[in-house]
C-alpha positions as CSV (number, residue, x, y, z in Angstrom):
1,M,-0.3,0.1,-0.4
2,N,1.8,3.8,-1.2
3,I,1.3,7.4,0.4
4,T,-2.1,8.0,-1.8
5,D,-3.4,4.8,-1.1
6,N,-3.1,5.4,2.5
7,K,-4.8,9.4,1.9
8,Q,-7.4,7.6,0.4
9,V,-7.9,5.2,3.6
10,I,-7.8,8.4,6.4
11,R,-10.2,10.2,4.3
12,K,-13.0,7.5,3.9
13,Q,-12.5,6.4,7.4
14,T,-12.6,10.3,8.4
15,T,-15.9,10.5,6.5
16,V,-16.8,7.6,8.0
17,L,-16.6,8.8,11.5
18,S,-17.9,12.4,10.4
19,I,-21.3,10.6,9.2
20,W,-21.0,8.9,12.5
21,V,-20.2,11.6,14.4
22,Y,-23.3,13.6,12.5
23,F,-26.0,10.5,13.4
24,I,-25.2,10.6,16.8
25,V,-25.4,14.7,17.7
26,A,-28.5,13.9,15.6
27,L,-29.5,11.0,18.2
28,L,-28.9,12.7,20.8
29,F,-30.3,16.1,20.0
30,T,-33.8,14.0,19.3
31,I,-33.5,11.9,22.6
32,A,-33.3,14.7,24.6
33,N,-36.0,17.0,22.3
34,G,-38.5,14.0,23.4
35,F,-37.7,13.5,26.6
36,L,-36.8,16.8,27.8
37,A,-39.9,18.9,25.6
38,P,-42.8,17.1,27.8
39,Q,-40.8,18.4,31.6
40,V,-40.8,22.1,30.2
41,R,-44.3,21.8,29.2
42,A,-45.3,20.7,32.6
43,V,-43.8,23.5,34.2
44,C,-46.9,25.9,35.0
45,L,-45.8,29.0,32.8
46,D,-49.6,30.4,33.0
47,G,-50.7,30.0,36.6
48,C,-49.6,28.4,39.9
49,A,-48.8,31.2,42.8
50,G,-48.8,29.3,45.7
51,T,-52.9,28.0,46.3
52,N,-53.8,30.2,43.6
53,T,-54.6,29.2,40.1
54,Y,-54.5,31.9,37.1
55,Q,-53.9,31.7,33.4
56,G,-53.5,35.1,30.8
57,D,-52.7,38.5,31.6
58,A,-54.1,38.0,35.3
59,G,-54.1,38.6,39.3
60,S,-52.3,36.1,41.2
61,V,-51.8,37.6,44.7
62,G,-54.0,36.3,47.6
63,T,-55.2,32.5,48.7
64,D,-57.5,30.0,47.1
65,N,-58.6,31.6,44.2
66,T,-58.4,31.6,40.2
67,A,-58.8,33.9,37.8
68,I,-58.6,33.3,33.9
69,G,-58.8,35.6,31.7
70,N,-57.4,39.3,30.5
71,N,-57.5,41.8,34.0
72,T,-59.3,38.9,36.1
73,L,-58.5,39.6,39.6
74,F,-55.9,42.0,38.9
75,S,-56.1,44.9,41.6
76,N,-56.7,41.8,44.7
77,T,-54.5,41.7,47.7
78,T,-53.3,39.5,50.3
79,T,-56.8,39.4,52.4
80,G,-58.8,38.8,48.7
81,I,-59.4,35.1,49.3
82,Q,-61.4,32.6,47.5
83,N,-62.4,34.0,44.9
84,T,-63.6,32.7,41.3
85,A,-63.3,34.9,38.5
86,I,-63.6,33.9,34.9
87,G,-64.0,36.0,32.3
88,S,-62.3,39.0,30.6
89,S,-62.5,42.0,33.3
90,A,-64.2,39.2,35.9
91,L,-63.5,40.9,39.6
92,T,-61.6,43.3,37.8
93,Y,-61.0,46.2,41.0
94,N,-61.7,43.6,44.1
95,T,-58.9,44.2,46.3
96,T,-60.2,42.6,49.8
97,G,-63.4,41.0,48.9
98,Y,-64.0,36.8,49.2
99,N,-66.0,33.8,48.9
100,N,-67.0,35.6,45.5
101,T,-67.1,33.8,42.1
102,A,-67.9,36.3,38.9
103,V,-68.4,34.2,34.8
104,G,-69.0,36.5,32.4
105,H,-67.3,39.6,30.7
106,N,-67.1,42.2,33.3
107,A,-69.2,40.6,35.9
108,M,-68.4,42.0,39.3
109,K,-66.0,43.7,37.2
110,F,-65.7,46.9,40.0
111,N,-65.9,44.5,43.1
112,T,-63.4,46.2,45.8
113,T,-64.5,44.5,49.3
114,A,-68.1,43.0,48.9
115,I,-68.0,39.5,49.9
116,D,-70.6,36.0,49.0
117,C,-71.1,37.3,46.1
118,T,-72.3,35.0,43.1
119,A,-72.6,36.8,39.1
120,V,-73.0,34.8,36.4
121,G,-73.5,36.2,32.7
122,A,-71.5,39.5,31.1
123,S,-72.0,42.5,33.3
124,A,-73.6,40.7,36.0
125,L,-73.5,43.1,39.2
126,G,-70.8,45.1,37.2
127,S,-70.7,47.8,39.5
128,N,-70.6,46.3,42.5
129,L,-68.7,48.1,44.8
130,T,-69.5,47.1,49.0
131,G,-72.9,45.4,48.8
132,N,-72.0,41.7,49.9
133,H,-74.8,38.4,49.9
134,N,-75.6,39.1,46.2
135,T,-76.5,36.5,43.4
136,A,-76.8,37.9,39.6
137,V,-77.8,35.4,37.2
138,G,-78.3,36.4,33.8
139,L,-76.8,38.9,30.9
140,S,-77.1,42.8,32.7
141,A,-78.6,41.1,36.2
142,L,-77.9,43.9,39.2
143,T,-75.3,45.7,36.7
144,Y,-75.7,48.8,38.6
145,T,-75.9,47.6,42.2
146,N,-73.0,49.0,44.1
147,S,-73.6,48.8,48.2
148,G,-77.1,47.0,47.8
149,G,-76.8,43.2,49.5
150,Q,-78.5,40.2,49.9
151,N,-80.8,40.6,46.3
152,T,-81.0,37.7,44.2
153,A,-81.6,38.9,40.5
154,T,-82.0,36.1,37.4
155,G,-83.0,36.8,34.0
156,T,-81.4,39.6,31.8
157,S,-81.4,42.6,32.9
158,A,-83.3,41.9,36.1
159,M,-83.2,44.3,39.1
160,F,-80.7,46.7,36.1
161,Y,-80.8,49.5,37.7
162,N,-80.8,48.6,41.3
163,T,-77.9,50.4,43.2
164,V,-79.0,50.9,47.2
165,G,-81.4,48.5,47.6
166,N,-81.3,45.3,50.0
167,L,-83.3,41.9,50.3
168,N,-85.1,41.9,47.2
169,T,-86.5,39.1,45.1
170,A,-86.4,38.8,41.3
171,N,-87.3,36.3,38.5
172,G,-87.7,36.8,34.9
173,L,-86.2,39.3,31.8
174,N,-86.3,43.3,33.5
175,A,-88.0,41.9,36.8
176,L,-87.5,44.7,38.7
177,L,-85.6,46.7,36.4
178,S,-86.0,50.1,37.7
179,N,-85.9,49.2,41.5
180,T,-83.8,50.8,43.5
181,G,-86.2,50.7,46.9
182,A,-85.6,48.2,49.3
183,A,-86.9,44.5,50.7
184,I,-89.8,43.6,47.6
185,T,-91.0,40.2,48.3
186,P,-91.4,37.9,45.5
187,L,-94.9,38.5,44.5
188,S,-96.7,34.9,44.9
189,A,-97.0,35.5,48.7
190,R,-98.6,39.0,48.0
191,A,-100.9,38.8,44.4
192,P,-101.8,36.3,42.0
193,L,-100.8,38.3,39.4
194,G,-97.4,38.7,40.4
195,I,-96.7,42.6,39.7
196,V,-95.0,44.9,41.7
197,R,-93.4,48.2,40.4
198,G,-95.0,48.0,37.2
199,A,-92.2,44.1,37.4
200,I,-92.9,40.8,36.9
201,I,-91.4,38.7,39.2
């Protein structure tokens, strides 16, 4: 074997070695990507802060809160606990309020300190600030209530303009729409027609 033959053999061996190195590197990269990627995906990027769960541009302060959606629970403080906000701007300005559930765009948006409220529907209890123990189910139900408490409104725009009225119950579309007073009892206990102040209960 002469020098030329030796050079050719060395070139072939170098080429084979380069191919093997490339193959091994590619294999290691594939294995690493396959095994490591699931671990990276398992990291809770959106929402683990203590006992809180959040997703999106949402607040993560407090304890045992769930915030899903843009600006949900955004102003919450450490004493605002056990709240659930689902939907863009739900419970945005809540600070110390607790045990509240707001589901829907702008549901309980302006709530600050009120407790034990439930709002289901876009803008339900949207202006509530300090009114406690309110339940609003339906689009814009109890929208303008800000300090009234212990009200139950079920239906689209039920008790829409109520602001400070307490202890009211309204069921149905536009029920007690313009009511601002207190203690309107369900009509079934007072009259068979079920009409109070122009609203059907």
